[in-house]
C-alpha positions as CSV (number, residue, x, y, z in Angstrom):
1,M,106.9,133.4,83.5
2,D,109.0,135.1,80.8
3,K,110.4,137.5,83.5
4,C,111.2,134.7,85.9
5,K,114.5,132.8,85.8
6,V,114.0,129.1,85.2
7,F,116.2,126.4,86.8
8,V,115.9,122.8,85.7
9,V,116.5,119.7,87.8
10,Y,116.3,116.3,86.0
11,D,116.8,112.6,86.4
12,R,120.1,111.9,84.8
13,N,118.5,108.9,82.9
14,V,116.5,111.4,80.8
15,S,119.3,113.8,80.1
16,E,118.7,114.2,76.4
17,Y,115.0,115.1,76.8
18,A,115.7,117.3,79.8
19,L,118.4,119.3,78.2
20,Q,116.1,120.0,75.3
21,I,113.6,121.5,77.8
22,A,116.4,123.3,79.6
23,A,117.5,125.0,76.4
24,G,120.7,126.4,77.9
25,R,119.1,127.3,81.3
26,P,120.9,126.3,84.5
27,S,120.4,122.6,85.0
28,L,121.2,119.9,87.6
29,A,121.2,116.2,87.1
30,I,120.2,114.0,90.1
31,T,120.0,110.3,90.8
32,A,116.3,109.6,91.0
33,D,115.6,106.3,92.7
34,E,114.2,105.2,96.0
35,D,117.6,105.0,97.6
36,H,118.2,108.6,96.8
37,K,114.7,109.8,97.6
38,S,115.8,111.5,100.7
39,V,116.1,114.8,102.6
40,D,119.8,114.8,101.5
41,T,118.8,115.0,97.8
42,V,116.3,117.8,98.5
43,T,119.0,119.7,100.4
44,Q,121.4,119.2,97.4
45,I,118.8,120.8,95.1
46,C,118.3,123.7,97.5
47,R,122.1,124.3,97.9
48,W,122.4,124.2,94.1
49,L,119.6,126.8,93.7
50,L,121.3,129.0,96.3
51,S,124.7,128.7,94.5
52,Q,122.9,129.7,91.3
53,G,121.5,132.8,92.9
54,A,117.9,131.7,92.6
55,D,115.5,134.1,94.3
56,R,111.8,133.8,95.3
57,S,110.7,134.7,91.8
58,A,112.6,131.6,90.3
59,V,110.7,128.8,88.6
60,L,112.0,125.2,89.0
61,Y,111.4,122.7,86.3
62,A,111.2,119.0,87.3
63,V,112.0,116.6,84.5
64,G,111.7,112.9,85.2
65,G,109.5,110.3,86.8
66,G,107.6,110.4,90.1
67,V,110.6,110.2,92.3
68,T,112.0,113.3,90.5
69,T,108.8,115.3,90.7
70,D,108.3,114.4,94.4
71,M,111.8,115.6,95.3
72,V,111.9,118.7,93.1
73,G,108.4,119.6,94.3
74,M,109.5,119.3,97.9
75,A,112.6,121.4,97.2
76,A,110.4,124.0,95.6
77,A,108.1,124.0,98.7
78,L,111.1,124.6,101.0
79,Y,113.5,126.8,99.2
80,K,113.1,130.4,100.5
81,R,109.8,129.2,102.0
82,G,108.4,128.3,98.6
83,I,109.0,129.0,94.9
84,C,107.0,127.9,91.8
85,Y,107.7,124.7,89.9
86,V,106.5,123.0,86.7
87,N,106.5,119.2,86.2
88,Y,107.6,117.5,83.0
89,P,106.8,113.9,83.7
90,T,108.7,111.3,81.7
91,T,106.9,108.1,82.9
92,L,103.4,106.9,82.6
93,L,103.1,106.7,86.4
94,A,104.1,110.3,86.8
95,M,101.8,111.5,84.1
96,V,98.7,110.0,85.5
97,D,99.5,110.3,89.2
98,A,102.8,111.5,90.8
99,A,103.2,114.7,88.9
100,I,99.6,115.8,89.6
101,G,98.1,117.2,92.7
102,G,101.0,118.8,94.6
103,K,101.9,116.0,97.1
104,T,105.7,116.1,97.4
105,G,107.8,114.0,99.7
106,V,110.8,111.8,100.5
107,N,111.4,108.6,102.3
108,L,112.6,108.2,105.9
109,D,114.3,105.0,107.3
110,S,112.8,102.9,104.5
111,Y,109.3,104.2,105.0
112,K,107.6,105.8,102.0
113,N,107.1,109.6,101.8
114,M,107.2,110.2,105.5
115,I,108.5,113.7,105.1
116,G,106.8,116.1,102.6
117,A,104.6,119.0,101.9
118,F,101.6,120.0,99.8
119,H,102.8,122.3,97.1
120,M,100.9,122.6,93.8
121,P,102.9,122.9,90.6
122,L,102.1,125.8,88.2
123,R,101.3,123.2,85.6
124,T,102.1,119.7,84.4
125,E,103.3,119.3,80.8
126,I,102.3,116.0,79.3
127,D,104.1,114.6,76.2
128,A,103.1,110.9,75.6
129,R,105.7,110.5,72.9
130,V,108.4,110.4,75.5
131,L,106.9,107.1,76.7
132,A,108.2,105.3,73.6
133,T,111.7,105.3,75.2
134,L,110.5,103.5,78.4
135,P,111.0,99.8,79.1
136,V,107.9,97.7,79.4
137,S,108.3,97.4,83.1
138,E,108.0,101.2,83.5
139,L,104.8,101.3,81.4
140,R,103.3,98.6,83.6
141,S,104.0,100.6,86.7
142,G,102.1,103.4,85.2
143,A,99.3,101.1,84.1
144,A,98.5,100.2,87.7
145,E,98.0,103.9,88.6
146,M,95.9,104.5,85.5
147,L,93.6,101.6,86.3
148,K,93.4,102.8,89.9
149,S,92.1,106.1,88.7
150,F,89.2,104.5,86.8
151,I,88.4,102.1,89.6
152,I,87.9,105.2,91.7
153,D,86.0,107.2,89.1
154,N,84.6,105.4,86.1
155,R,82.0,108.0,85.1
156,E,83.0,107.9,81.5
157,G,83.3,104.1,81.4
158,L,87.0,104.3,80.7
159,Y,88.1,101.4,82.9
160,R,87.3,98.8,80.3
161,K,88.9,100.9,77.5
162,A,92.0,101.3,79.6
163,V,92.3,97.6,80.1
164,E,92.0,97.1,76.3
165,V,94.7,99.6,75.5
166,L,97.1,98.7,78.3
167,S,96.9,95.0,77.5
168,G,97.7,95.6,73.8
169,P,100.8,96.9,72.0
170,F,102.2,100.3,73.0
171,C,100.3,103.1,71.1
172,P,100.9,106.8,72.2
173,E,97.8,107.9,70.2
174,K,95.5,105.6,72.2
175,L,97.2,106.2,75.5
176,E,97.2,110.0,75.4
177,P,93.4,110.6,75.9
178,L,93.5,108.0,78.7
179,I,96.4,109.8,80.4
180,K,94.4,113.0,80.3
181,A,91.3,111.4,81.6
182,A,93.1,109.7,84.5
183,G,94.8,113.0,85.3
184,D,91.4,114.7,85.3
185,V,90.1,112.2,87.8
186,K,92.9,113.1,90.2
187,R,92.5,116.9,89.5
188,R,88.8,116.8,90.3
189,I,89.4,115.1,93.6
190,V,92.3,117.3,94.5
191,E,90.4,120.5,93.8
192,E,87.7,119.3,96.2
193,D,90.1,118.2,98.9
194,P,93.6,119.7,98.3
195,Y,95.1,118.7,101.7
196,E,93.8,115.2,102.0
197,G,91.4,115.9,104.8
198,G,88.9,113.3,103.5
199,L,87.9,112.6,99.9
200,R,91.5,112.8,98.6
201,M,92.3,109.7,100.6
202,V,90.6,107.6,97.9
203,L,93.6,108.2,95.7
204,N,95.6,106.0,98.0
205,L,93.7,102.9,96.8
206,G,96.3,100.0,96.8
207,H,98.9,102.2,98.5
208,S,98.6,101.0,102.1
209,F,99.8,97.5,101.1
210,G,101.8,98.9,98.1
211,H,104.1,101.0,100.3
212,A,104.3,98.2,102.8
213,I,105.5,95.9,100.1
214,E,108.2,98.4,99.2
215,W,109.2,98.6,102.9
216,W,109.3,94.8,103.2
217,Q,111.4,94.4,100.0
218,R,114.1,96.7,101.5
219,Q,114.4,94.4,104.4
220,Q,115.0,91.3,102.2
221,E,118.4,90.7,100.6
222,G,118.5,89.1,97.2
223,R,114.7,89.1,96.7
224,P,113.2,90.3,93.4
225,V,112.0,93.9,93.7
226,L,108.6,95.0,92.6
227,P,108.6,98.6,91.3
228,H,106.2,101.0,92.9
229,G,103.4,100.6,90.4
230,Q,103.5,96.8,90.6
231,A,103.5,97.0,94.4
232,V,100.4,99.2,94.1
233,A,98.8,96.7,91.7
234,A,99.2,93.9,94.2
235,G,97.8,96.3,96.9
236,I,94.7,97.1,94.8
237,I,94.0,93.4,94.4
238,E,94.5,92.8,98.2
239,A,92.1,95.7,98.8
240,A,89.6,94.0,96.6
241,R,90.0,90.7,98.5
242,I,89.5,92.5,101.8
243,S,86.4,94.2,100.3
244,A,84.9,90.9,99.4
245,R,85.6,89.5,102.9
246,K,83.9,92.6,104.4
247,G,80.9,92.1,102.1
248,L,81.4,95.3,100.2
249,C,81.7,93.5,96.9
250,D,81.3,90.0,95.6
251,G,83.9,87.5,94.6
252,K,83.1,88.1,90.9
253,L,84.6,91.6,91.1
254,V,87.8,90.3,92.6
255,K,88.1,87.7,89.8
256,T,87.4,90.4,87.2
257,L,90.1,92.7,88.5
258,I,92.6,89.8,88.8
259,A,92.0,88.8,85.2
260,D,92.2,92.4,83.9
261,F,95.4,93.1,85.9
262,K,97.1,90.0,84.6
263,A,96.1,90.9,81.0
264,C,98.0,94.2,81.6
265,G,101.0,92.4,82.9
266,L,100.4,93.5,86.5
267,E,101.1,91.8,89.8
268,T,98.1,90.3,91.6
269,E,99.7,88.6,94.6
270,L,101.5,89.9,97.7
271,P,105.2,88.8,97.8
272,C,104.8,87.5,101.3
273,P,102.0,86.7,103.8
274,A,99.9,89.9,104.6
275,K,100.8,89.8,108.3
276,E,104.5,90.4,107.5
277,L,103.5,93.7,106.0
278,L,101.4,94.9,108.9
279,P,104.3,96.7,110.8
280,A,104.7,99.0,107.8
281,V,100.9,99.3,107.3
282,A,100.6,100.5,110.9
283,K,103.0,103.3,110.1
284,D,101.1,104.4,107.1
285,K,100.4,108.1,106.8
286,K,96.7,107.2,106.8
287,A,96.9,105.6,110.2
288,D,95.2,107.4,113.0
289,G,94.8,106.3,116.6
290,G,95.6,102.7,115.8
291,E,93.1,102.6,112.9
292,V,94.3,102.4,109.3
293,R,92.0,104.0,106.8
294,F,92.0,101.5,103.9
295,I,90.4,102.3,100.5
296,L,88.1,99.4,99.7
297,I,86.2,98.7,96.5
298,K,82.4,98.4,96.2
299,E,82.4,98.3,92.4
300,I,84.4,99.6,89.5
301,G,83.8,103.4,89.9
302,K,82.9,103.3,93.5
303,V,85.3,103.0,96.5
304,E,84.9,103.6,100.2
305,I,87.2,104.8,103.0
306,Y,87.1,102.0,105.6
307,G,88.8,102.0,109.0
308,L,90.4,98.8,110.2
309,H,92.3,98.1,113.4
310,I,95.0,95.9,112.0
311,D,96.1,94.6,115.4
312,T,92.7,93.1,116.0
313,E,91.4,92.4,112.5
314,Q,91.5,88.7,111.6
315,D,90.7,89.0,107.9
316,I,93.4,91.2,106.6
């Protein structure tokens, strides 16, 4: 690493923190939001690297939230057919999910992450202290992804602990071990299935409806916008409701999840009737031959990949 030249790309909203990490190295500020999460921004990063003389031994640092790490990771995957990169996540959502596992991507025509590549970072550097600068809304987005991790894998019984911490006042000291544990859940799954051939799909719990909500919101003018994590939270609860209708879990579990999510300030209702979201669900990356592979919940710590034909299912 010491012999490699480092280039830093960062969300302009975290300039002060990013420039400390850059420490005088070449750096590029980008606008990191869903409107700019595009091939154009990835091309901008690649052009900048070329103008800086970056070669294949270069290392790219990504400093920002999940949108930043997704775009910078994709640029690293494509530039000169692949260079190394390191993630410095600055949001809770990125720390527990987006910056781990090597899934990179950008949006296409309002559909989430339709273009992308698997490209593992060299490492992900976590500093929970940076979360103190985040608004509450950003912390709640990350809370949804953290709870998702422990709904999938609750082997250490951390789901209940996470609810207690996330529903209380912000405390980096209490959050940090939970961030590590949630990251470890994802790492274990990714190591077993790095290219999402099977098991890794469980990490998409809540995302079929979550991404569809984000698509739906972009079609509505003047409607309140749920950020990604809150859309995923609503998607998780919808997955629980479908699970109950399918007989995979009982109604008590649904009520428990709703109460826990509300305690953490998370969304528990879809912003529109579910059928309005089905056009986007049908284009989900997990759709195959007209069947969408939903992640449904049997109990906290146990989920199942379940295929549904959304054009014929009456209980979605």
